[in-house]
C-alpha positions as CSV (number, residue, x, y, z in Angstrom):
1,X,0.0,0.0,0.0
2,X,1.5,3.3,-1.1
3,X,2.0,6.3,1.2
4,X,-0.6,8.2,-0.8
5,X,-3.3,5.6,0.0
6,X,-2.4,5.6,3.7
7,X,-2.6,9.4,3.8
8,X,-6.1,9.3,2.1
9,X,-7.3,6.8,4.8
10,X,-5.9,9.1,7.6
11,X,-7.6,12.1,6.1
12,X,-10.9,10.2,5.9
13,X,-10.6,9.0,9.5
14,X,-9.8,12.6,10.7
15,X,-12.8,13.9,8.7
16,X,-15.1,11.5,10.3
17,X,-13.7,12.2,13.8
18,X,-14.0,15.9,13.1
19,X,-17.7,15.6,12.0
20,X,-18.5,13.5,15.0
21,X,-16.8,15.8,17.4
22,X,-18.5,18.8,15.8
23,X,-21.9,17.1,16.4
24,X,-20.9,16.3,19.9
25,X,-20.0,19.9,20.5
26,X,-23.3,21.2,19.1
27,X,-25.3,18.8,21.3
28,X,-23.4,18.9,24.6
29,X,-21.7,21.3,26.9
30,X,-18.1,19.8,27.1
31,X,-17.7,18.9,23.4
32,X,-15.2,21.8,23.0
33,X,-12.5,19.8,24.7
34,X,-12.9,16.9,22.2
35,X,-12.8,19.4,19.3
36,X,-9.6,20.9,20.6
37,X,-8.0,17.4,20.9
38,X,-9.0,16.7,17.3
39,X,-7.4,20.0,16.3
40,X,-4.2,19.2,18.2
41,X,-4.0,15.7,16.7
42,X,-4.6,17.0,13.2
43,X,-2.0,19.7,13.6
44,X,0.6,17.2,14.9
45,X,-0.1,14.8,12.1
46,X,0.1,17.6,9.5
47,X,3.5,18.7,10.9
48,X,4.7,15.1,11.0
49,X,3.7,14.5,7.4
50,X,5.2,17.8,6.2
51,X,8.5,16.9,8.0
52,X,8.6,13.4,6.5
53,X,8.1,14.8,3.0
54,X,10.6,17.6,3.5
55,X,13.3,15.3,4.8
56,X,12.6,12.7,2.0
57,X,12.8,15.3,-0.7
58,X,15.8,17.0,0.8
59,X,17.9,13.9,0.9
60,X,16.8,12.6,-2.5
61,X,17.2,15.9,-4.2
62,X,19.8,18.5,-4.5
63,X,21.0,19.1,-0.9
64,X,23.3,22.0,-1.8
65,X,20.3,23.9,-3.4
66,X,18.2,23.2,-0.3
67,X,20.8,24.5,2.1
68,X,21.3,27.6,0.0
69,X,17.6,28.3,0.1
70,X,17.5,27.7,3.9
71,X,20.5,30.1,4.3
72,X,18.7,32.8,2.2
73,X,15.6,32.5,4.4
74,X,17.8,32.7,7.6
75,X,19.4,35.8,6.1
76,X,16.0,37.4,5.5
77,X,15.0,36.7,9.1
78,X,18.3,38.2,10.3
79,X,17.6,41.3,8.2
80,X,14.1,41.5,9.7
81,X,15.5,41.2,13.2
82,X,18.0,44.0,12.6
83,X,15.3,46.3,11.1
84,X,12.8,45.7,14.0
85,X,12.6,47.7,17.2
86,X,11.8,46.3,20.6
87,X,9.6,48.4,22.7
88,X,7.8,47.2,25.9
89,X,4.1,47.5,25.1
90,X,1.0,47.1,27.2
91,X,-1.5,44.8,25.6
92,X,-5.3,45.0,25.7
93,X,-5.7,42.5,28.6
94,X,-3.4,44.6,30.8
95,X,-0.3,42.4,30.5
96,X,3.0,43.7,29.2
97,X,4.7,42.5,26.0
98,X,8.4,42.4,26.7
99,X,11.0,44.3,24.6
100,X,12.2,41.0,23.2
101,X,8.7,39.8,22.4
102,X,8.0,43.1,20.6
103,X,11.3,42.7,18.6
104,X,10.3,39.2,17.5
105,X,6.9,40.4,16.4
106,X,8.5,43.1,14.4
107,X,11.0,40.5,13.0
108,X,8.0,38.4,11.8
109,X,6.4,41.4,10.2
110,X,9.5,42.6,8.4
111,X,10.3,39.0,7.3
112,X,6.8,38.7,5.8
113,X,7.1,42.1,4.0
114,X,10.5,41.2,2.6
115,X,9.3,37.8,1.3
116,X,6.1,39.3,-0.1
117,X,8.1,41.9,-2.0
118,X,10.4,39.2,-3.4
119,X,7.4,37.0,-4.4
120,X,5.6,39.9,-6.1
121,X,8.8,41.1,-7.8
122,X,9.6,37.6,-9.1
123,X,6.0,37.3,-10.5
124,X,6.3,40.6,-12.2
125,X,9.8,39.7,-13.6
126,X,8.5,36.4,-14.8
127,X,5.5,38.0,-16.5
128,X,7.7,40.6,-18.2
129,X,10.2,38.0,-19.3
130,X,7.4,35.8,-20.7
131,X,5.9,38.8,-22.5
132,X,9.3,39.7,-24.1
133,X,9.8,36.1,-25.3
134,X,6.6,36.2,-27.5
């Protein structure tokens, strides 16, 4: 039995469990706990499957190219970290967000913006290049 068939069976089982837990949540008071457990199990399985495929493709493919891409991503995160500022901030619930936490939030935002600009730029470049070829 291939991995694809096993994954289809797992997806089917999770779908049935999700539907049952949703119905239990709708008709009982403590169904939310079951729904959360289903969500946690689904998240764990998804992360596990992604890691298996990533490791499988990494070692069967071009390892040098994969490491270069990973290095480029780490470089973008470092640039985002350098660009961000850390300011202690009071949150809506009255707790304080630390300076370090604020800096990491800024890092995530800057990293997202940089990667979005690169993605949009590469799509525009590809479109222009394709238009020039015709």
